[in-house]
DRENLODREN-482675 format. One record per residue (C-alpha): x, z negated, y negated; residue in three letters; residue number from 1. Coordinates in nm, 3 decimals, decimal comma. Layout:
N
      xx      zz      yy rest  nr
       X       Z       Y  Ala NUM
...
! end
This chain:
358
      xx      zz      yy rest  nr
   4,199   3,065   1,532  Unk   1
   3,834   2,921   1,553  Unk   2
   3,722   2,549   1,592  Unk   3
   3,370   2,415   1,770  Unk   4
   3,197   2,120   1,691  Unk   5
   3,141   1,906   2,015  Unk   6
   2,800   1,694   2,035  Unk   7
   2,765   1,742   2,387  Unk   8
   2,803   1,346   2,498  Unk   9
   2,445   1,169   2,487  Unk  10
   2,616   0,856   2,301  Unk  11
   2,738   1,090   2,043  Unk  12
   2,388   1,203   1,995  Unk  13
   2,270   0,880   1,970  Unk  14
   2,502   0,769   1,692  Unk  15
   2,418   1,036   1,464  Unk  16
   2,144   0,841   1,324  Unk  17
   2,387   0,538   1,272  Unk  18
   2,620   0,790   1,082  Unk  19
   2,375   0,988   0,860  Unk  20
   2,113   0,874   0,651  Unk  21
   1,787   1,090   0,632  Unk  22
   1,815   1,227   0,964  Unk  23
   1,660   1,245   1,306  Unk  24
   1,793   1,443   1,629  Unk  25
   1,534   1,616   1,854  Unk  26
   1,582   1,810   2,187  Unk  27
   1,424   2,117   2,203  Unk  28
   1,103   1,991   2,333  Unk  29
   1,070   1,790   1,996  Unk  30
   1,161   1,474   2,155  Unk  31
   1,347   1,195   1,948  Unk  32
   1,734   1,158   2,025  Unk  33
   1,869   0,969   1,764  Unk  34
   1,711   0,845   1,415  Unk  35
   1,854   0,680   1,103  Unk  36
   1,810   0,332   1,034  Unk  37
   1,637   0,400   0,691  Unk  38
   1,399   0,604   0,888  Unk  39
   1,326   0,349   1,162  Unk  40
   1,287   0,071   0,847  Unk  41
   1,042   0,295   0,664  Unk  42
   0,835   0,355   0,972  Unk  43
   0,853   0,036   1,179  Unk  44
   0,984   0,097   1,446  Unk  45
   1,269   0,043   1,652  Unk  46
   1,562   0,300   1,790  Unk  47
   1,441   0,182   2,209  Unk  48
   1,062   0,222   2,097  Unk  49
   1,136   0,593   1,957  Unk  50
   1,406   0,720   2,196  Unk  51
   1,296   1,009   2,463  Unk  52
   0,917   0,985   2,266  Unk  53
   0,784   1,324   2,126  Unk  54
   0,813   1,356   1,706  Unk  55
   0,442   1,383   1,703  Unk  56
   0,405   1,003   1,788  Unk  57
   0,493   0,998   1,392  Unk  58
   0,238   1,262   1,282  Unk  59
  -0,129   1,280   1,284  Unk  60
  -0,107   1,688   1,316  Unk  61
  -0,222   1,801   1,613  Unk  62
  -0,028   2,081   1,615  Unk  63
   0,265   1,929   1,484  Unk  64
   0,496   2,125   1,763  Unk  65
   0,362   2,427   1,673  Unk  66
   0,422   2,405   1,298  Unk  67
   0,775   2,303   1,382  Unk  68
   0,844   2,606   1,608  Unk  69
   0,693   2,862   1,374  Unk  70
   0,945   2,685   1,086  Unk  71
   1,217   2,699   1,330  Unk  72
   1,173   3,045   1,424  Unk  73
   1,440   3,190   1,171  Unk  74
   1,702   2,919   1,273  Unk  75
   1,613   2,681   0,975  Unk  76
   1,338   2,593   0,692  Unk  77
   1,333   2,353   0,360  Unk  78
   1,157   2,146   0,224  Unk  79
   0,795   2,122   0,437  Unk  80
   0,576   1,843   0,329  Unk  81
   0,486   1,655   0,619  Unk  82
   0,282   1,310   0,631  Unk  83
   0,481   1,054   0,875  Unk  84
   0,266   0,800   1,010  Unk  85
   0,416   0,448   1,039  Unk  86
   0,351   0,194   1,323  Unk  87
   0,151  -0,027   1,109  Unk  88
  -0,078   0,294   1,053  Unk  89
   0,050   0,386   0,696  Unk  90
   0,156   0,727   0,582  Unk  91
   0,457   0,829   0,404  Unk  92
   0,499   1,191   0,276  Unk  93
   0,843   1,357   0,353  Unk  94
   0,980   1,649   0,248  Unk  95
   1,152   1,801   0,556  Unk  96
   1,417   2,061   0,631  Unk  97
   1,538   2,161   0,976  Unk  98
   1,797   2,374   1,141  Unk  99
   1,919   2,429   1,523  Unk 100
   2,271   2,271   1,612  Unk 101
   2,316   2,540   1,867  Unk 102
   2,647   2,744   1,667  Unk 103
   2,769   2,403   1,608  Unk 104
   2,762   2,261   1,941  Unk 105
   2,877   2,351   2,288  Unk 106
   2,598   2,206   2,455  Unk 107
   2,210   2,279   2,469  Unk 108
   2,022   2,334   2,156  Unk 109
   1,960   2,047   1,951  Unk 110
   1,732   2,035   1,637  Unk 111
   1,863   1,821   1,338  Unk 112
   1,601   1,743   1,069  Unk 113
   1,637   1,600   0,721  Unk 114
   1,374   1,390   0,606  Unk 115
   1,319   1,285   0,202  Unk 116
   1,098   1,020   0,111  Unk 117
   0,869   1,161  -0,142  Unk 118
   0,659   0,855  -0,208  Unk 119
   1,058   0,673  -0,319  Unk 120
   1,137   0,980  -0,507  Unk 121
   0,763   0,974  -0,696  Unk 122
   0,790   0,585  -0,746  Unk 123
   1,152   0,651  -0,914  Unk 124
   1,052   0,924  -1,141  Unk 125
   0,735   0,701  -1,241  Unk 126
   1,013   0,435  -1,347  Unk 127
   1,235   0,657  -1,515  Unk 128
   0,914   0,815  -1,725  Unk 129
   0,801   0,468  -1,822  Unk 130
   1,144   0,386  -1,920  Unk 131
   1,211   0,680  -2,116  Unk 132
   0,881   0,623  -2,305  Unk 133
   0,980   0,232  -2,376  Unk 134
   1,349   0,359  -2,496  Unk 135
   1,158   0,617  -2,712  Unk 136
   0,939   0,345  -2,824  Unk 137
   1,234   0,124  -2,895  Unk 138
   1,467   0,407  -3,090  Unk 139
   1,165   0,431  -3,276  Unk 140
   1,107   0,072  -3,414  Unk 141
   1,490   0,024  -3,424  Unk 142
   1,561   0,310  -3,683  Unk 143
   1,239   0,165  -3,857  Unk 144
   1,349  -0,181  -3,898  Unk 145
   1,696  -0,060  -4,001  Unk 146
   1,557   0,192  -4,257  Unk 147
   1,382  -0,119  -4,469  Unk 148
   1,697  -0,333  -4,535  Unk 149
   1,927   0,012  -4,611  Unk 150
   1,642   0,181  -4,803  Unk 151
   1,630  -0,159  -5,029  Unk 152
   1,998  -0,175  -5,056  Unk 153
   2,009   0,206  -5,196  Unk 154
   1,768   0,096  -5,447  Unk 155
   1,969  -0,209  -5,542  Unk 156
   2,289  -0,003  -5,560  Unk 157
   2,094   0,284  -5,811  Unk 158
   1,979  -0,020  -6,011  Unk 159
   2,352  -0,146  -6,045  Unk 160
   2,463   0,202  -6,144  Unk 161
   2,251   0,166  -6,502  Unk 162
   2,251  -0,239  -6,517  Unk 163
   2,513  -0,346  -6,825  Unk 164
   2,335  -0,659  -6,851  Unk 165
   2,559  -0,968  -6,673  Unk 166
   2,279  -1,141  -6,557  Unk 167
   2,070  -0,834  -6,387  Unk 168
   2,399  -0,766  -6,226  Unk 169
   2,467  -1,095  -6,050  Unk 170
   2,093  -1,107  -5,965  Unk 171
   2,152  -0,764  -5,829  Unk 172
   2,437  -0,839  -5,637  Unk 173
   2,253  -1,123  -5,509  Unk 174
   2,021  -0,938  -5,360  Unk 175
   2,251  -0,672  -5,215  Unk 176
   2,417  -0,944  -5,008  Unk 177
   2,113  -1,083  -4,909  Unk 178
   1,983  -0,748  -4,784  Unk 179
   2,317  -0,635  -4,640  Unk 180
   2,278  -0,991  -4,421  Unk 181
   1,991  -0,884  -4,327  Unk 182
   2,092  -0,541  -4,209  Unk 183
   2,424  -0,723  -4,009  Unk 184
   2,140  -0,913  -3,822  Unk 185
   1,936  -0,676  -3,694  Unk 186
   2,272  -0,453  -3,610  Unk 187
   2,389  -0,799  -3,415  Unk 188
   2,042  -0,805  -3,271  Unk 189
   2,087  -0,439  -3,071  Unk 190
   2,462  -0,473  -3,017  Unk 191
   2,354  -0,807  -2,813  Unk 192
   2,038  -0,646  -2,635  Unk 193
   2,263  -0,344  -2,525  Unk 194
   2,551  -0,549  -2,387  Unk 195
   2,332  -0,897  -2,255  Unk 196
   2,377  -0,758  -1,897  Unk 197
   2,706  -0,562  -1,906  Unk 198
   2,949  -0,946  -1,829  Unk 199
   2,968  -0,855  -1,453  Unk 200
   2,822  -0,501  -1,456  Unk 201
   3,168  -0,302  -1,324  Unk 202
   3,257  -0,588  -1,082  Unk 203
   3,154  -0,632  -0,688  Unk 204
   3,307  -0,946  -0,620  Unk 205
   3,144  -1,120  -0,303  Unk 206
   3,119  -1,503  -0,353  Unk 207
   2,906  -1,764  -0,235  Unk 208
   2,627  -1,949  -0,312  Unk 209
   2,853  -2,282  -0,341  Unk 210
   3,090  -2,097  -0,625  Unk 211
   2,745  -1,974  -0,813  Unk 212
   2,602  -2,313  -0,827  Unk 213
   2,902  -2,469  -0,938  Unk 214
   2,941  -2,239  -1,219  Unk 215
   2,548  -2,260  -1,313  Unk 216
   2,563  -2,646  -1,347  Unk 217
   2,861  -2,623  -1,616  Unk 218
   2,644  -2,328  -1,790  Unk 219
   2,324  -2,597  -1,785  Unk 220
   2,529  -2,846  -1,947  Unk 221
   2,688  -2,612  -2,214  Unk 222
   2,321  -2,500  -2,253  Unk 223
   2,189  -2,847  -2,319  Unk 224
   2,348  -2,986  -2,628  Unk 225
   1,962  -3,173  -2,753  Unk 226
   1,863  -3,316  -2,396  Unk 227
   2,043  -3,295  -2,056  Unk 228
   1,931  -3,061  -1,794  Unk 229
   1,971  -3,167  -1,429  Unk 230
   2,055  -2,851  -1,233  Unk 231
   1,923  -2,924  -0,803  Unk 232
   1,989  -2,621  -0,539  Unk 233
   1,960  -2,565  -0,208  Unk 234
   2,068  -2,285   0,021  Unk 235
   2,001  -2,208   0,371  Unk 236
   2,367  -2,095   0,403  Unk 237
   2,576  -2,200   0,134  Unk 238
   2,916  -2,096   0,205  Unk 239
   2,783  -1,753   0,335  Unk 240
   2,954  -1,459   0,077  Unk 241
   2,742  -1,279  -0,084  Unk 242
   2,767  -0,897  -0,200  Unk 243
   2,754  -0,859  -0,569  Unk 244
   2,779  -1,230  -0,596  Unk 245
   2,922  -1,186  -0,989  Unk 246
   2,590  -0,974  -1,075  Unk 247
   2,348  -1,282  -0,918  Unk 248
   2,538  -1,529  -1,070  Unk 249
   2,488  -1,335  -1,413  Unk 250
   2,102  -1,294  -1,308  Unk 251
   2,084  -1,660  -1,256  Unk 252
   2,283  -1,721  -1,572  Unk 253
   2,064  -1,559  -1,792  Unk 254
   1,751  -1,730  -1,679  Unk 255
   1,916  -2,071  -1,729  Unk 256
   2,014  -1,979  -2,052  Unk 257
   1,659  -1,912  -2,151  Unk 258
   1,475  -2,198  -2,064  Unk 259
   1,801  -2,425  -2,171  Unk 260
   1,737  -2,253  -2,502  Unk 261
   1,376  -2,381  -2,513  Unk 262
   1,263  -2,684  -2,653  Unk 263
   1,282  -2,955  -2,415  Unk 264
   1,132  -3,287  -2,302  Unk 265
   1,304  -3,585  -2,209  Unk 266
   1,344  -3,514  -1,856  Unk 267
   1,423  -3,140  -1,774  Unk 268
   1,515  -3,014  -1,407  Unk 269
   1,576  -2,673  -1,253  Unk 270
   1,549  -2,673  -0,882  Unk 271
   1,736  -2,352  -0,710  Unk 272
   1,629  -2,278  -0,345  Unk 273
   1,776  -1,983  -0,170  Unk 274
   1,681  -1,867   0,195  Unk 275
   1,857  -1,610   0,317  Unk 276
   1,615  -1,355   0,580  Unk 277
   1,747  -1,062   0,753  Unk 278
   1,696  -0,782   0,509  Unk 279
   1,671  -0,999   0,229  Unk 280
   1,734  -1,302  -0,008  Unk 281
   1,436  -1,497  -0,183  Unk 282
   1,596  -1,697  -0,440  Unk 283
   1,344  -1,970  -0,642  Unk 284
   1,400  -2,138  -0,969  Unk 285
   1,190  -2,364  -1,053  Unk 286
   1,171  -2,527  -1,407  Unk 287
   1,051  -2,836  -1,536  Unk 288
   1,045  -3,016  -1,860  Unk 289
   1,089  -2,718  -2,123  Unk 290
   0,862  -2,633  -2,371  Unk 291
   0,744  -2,273  -2,400  Unk 292
   0,511  -2,117  -2,676  Unk 293
   0,209  -1,958  -2,596  Unk 294
   0,378  -1,625  -2,688  Unk 295
   0,691  -1,669  -2,478  Unk 296
   0,479  -1,812  -2,179  Unk 297
   0,207  -1,464  -2,236  Unk 298
   0,510  -1,248  -2,206  Unk 299
   0,642  -1,415  -1,856  Unk 300
   0,332  -1,356  -1,723  Unk 301
   0,327  -0,995  -1,783  Unk 302
   0,725  -0,917  -1,678  Unk 303
   0,668  -0,516  -1,791  Unk 304
   0,782  -0,663  -2,161  Unk 305
   1,038  -0,398  -2,229  Unk 306
   1,284  -0,308  -2,535  Unk 307
   1,040  -0,348  -2,815  Unk 308
   0,924  -0,696  -2,752  Unk 309
   1,324  -0,754  -2,824  Unk 310
   1,314  -0,671  -3,153  Unk 311
   1,031  -0,929  -3,250  Unk 312
   1,157  -1,192  -2,986  Unk 313
   1,484  -1,208  -2,958  Unk 314
   1,463  -1,512  -2,762  Unk 315
   1,380  -1,292  -2,439  Unk 316
   1,716  -1,128  -2,437  Unk 317
   1,822  -1,337  -2,166  Unk 318
   1,497  -1,278  -1,972  Unk 319
   1,521  -0,863  -2,017  Unk 320
   1,934  -0,862  -1,936  Unk 321
   1,797  -1,053  -1,597  Unk 322
   1,532  -0,829  -1,556  Unk 323
   1,804  -0,530  -1,603  Unk 324
   2,044  -0,666  -1,342  Unk 325
   1,739  -0,722  -1,120  Unk 326
   1,680  -0,371  -1,163  Unk 327
   2,041  -0,256  -1,051  Unk 328
   2,035  -0,497  -0,735  Unk 329
   1,738  -0,306  -0,622  Unk 330
   1,522  -0,631  -0,631  Unk 331
   1,209  -0,776  -0,754  Unk 332
   1,142  -1,067  -1,020  Unk 333
   0,813  -1,245  -1,093  Unk 334
   0,728  -1,532  -1,330  Unk 335
   0,468  -1,788  -1,237  Unk 336
   0,339  -2,019  -1,463  Unk 337
   0,173  -2,341  -1,323  Unk 338
  -0,074  -2,556  -1,496  Unk 339
   0,151  -2,848  -1,501  Unk 340
   0,379  -2,617  -1,749  Unk 341
   0,667  -2,542  -1,474  Unk 342
   0,745  -2,222  -1,421  Unk 343
   0,864  -2,081  -1,094  Unk 344
   1,075  -1,767  -1,088  Unk 345
   1,099  -1,591  -0,783  Unk 346
   1,343  -1,349  -0,705  Unk 347
   1,366  -1,102  -0,385  Unk 348
   1,723  -0,937  -0,314  Unk 349
   1,859  -0,672  -0,034  Unk 350
   2,110  -0,857   0,118  Unk 351
   2,355  -0,555   0,091  Unk 352
   2,281  -0,279  -0,131  Unk 353
   2,450   0,001  -0,335  Unk 354
   2,418  -0,098  -0,746  Unk 355
   2,123   0,163  -0,888  Unk 356
   2,193   0,365  -1,180  Unk 357
   2,070   0,260  -1,501  Unk 358
! end
C-alpha cells in the first residue's frame, strides 16, 4: 500500500511558509506561492507583496530563473550560493537547496527551496571564534593565577619536612595557611564566575513586568545597606506576560546588584523603563548617584570585556553574568556613561525566542 501527500489546495500551499522555516514554495514559472516568516523578516517584504511575483524580485542576477532551471534538471540541487536583495536594497547571501515536489504531490509541479542565511552563520562563527579565543586566554590566566600560590605551598611543605625548629615550623604553618586562603579565594572566584548566570538557566517561566519589578525592589533594598536606593519603574504593558521572564529577572537583578555594590552618594536612584514593540522589548536602566571608578567606567564603555578581566576585576562578575544572559536571550546590551555621572543601560530583547546555546 502506498501513500501520497496531498498538496493540491491553494490554501495548503500558502500555509507551508508558516509551518516550515527557511522555506520558499514556487510554481513551475518560479512565482511565489508561499514564503517562510523568517525570510520575510530578513528581506523586509510582506507575504502579500511577494505572493504571485517572480522569484527574480529577490535577486539581482538577470538569469536567476535560468540558473534555477538548470540546477533543477536532475530533480534537485544543494547549496547554491545566491545573493538575495532585500526591500531596502540590502543584500543577504544564502545557500539555496531546491527540489521538485511532483513525486509527493497529486497536483501540478511545485518547487521547494530551502535557504540558509550565510551571513548569520558567518556571524555566529565569528562570535564563536572570538569566544573560543577568550576562553583559551581565560584558561591560561586562570592556570597561571592558581599555579603561583600552589607552587609556594609546595615549597613551604618541602621546607616543613626538613625543619626541626618549632619557631620556624610555626612560621611555615602560618605561611601555608595564608597561601591556602589565597588559593581558596581564587577557586571561589572561578566557581562564582562560572555559576553567576545559572540561577534561572533551566527555567522558562512566564512572569509579568509587575512581578519582576516587585522582586527587584526587594533586591535593591537588600543590596543597599550603606545608603538607600530608590527604584522607580514604568512599563507600557505592566501586566504583560513575558516569555523567559525568570531569565529577564535574573538579567536585571545582576545589573542592579552590580550598581548597588559600588560606592554611593546620598541620593541614589534606579529608573527602569520597558517599552514593548512588535518584534522586541526595549528595557532601559538609568542609574544615578553611584560612584564608579575610572577603571570600571572604561570597562563599561567597552562591553566586549570578557573572561580575563574577571580575574583582575571580580566586581564585574554581575555585569558579565548579565552579558551571558543577554546572549542566551539573543538580545543586545549597551552601556552609556553620561557627563553627569549617570549610567544608561539599554537592552533590546526579542519578544519570543528560544534560548541560545552557550
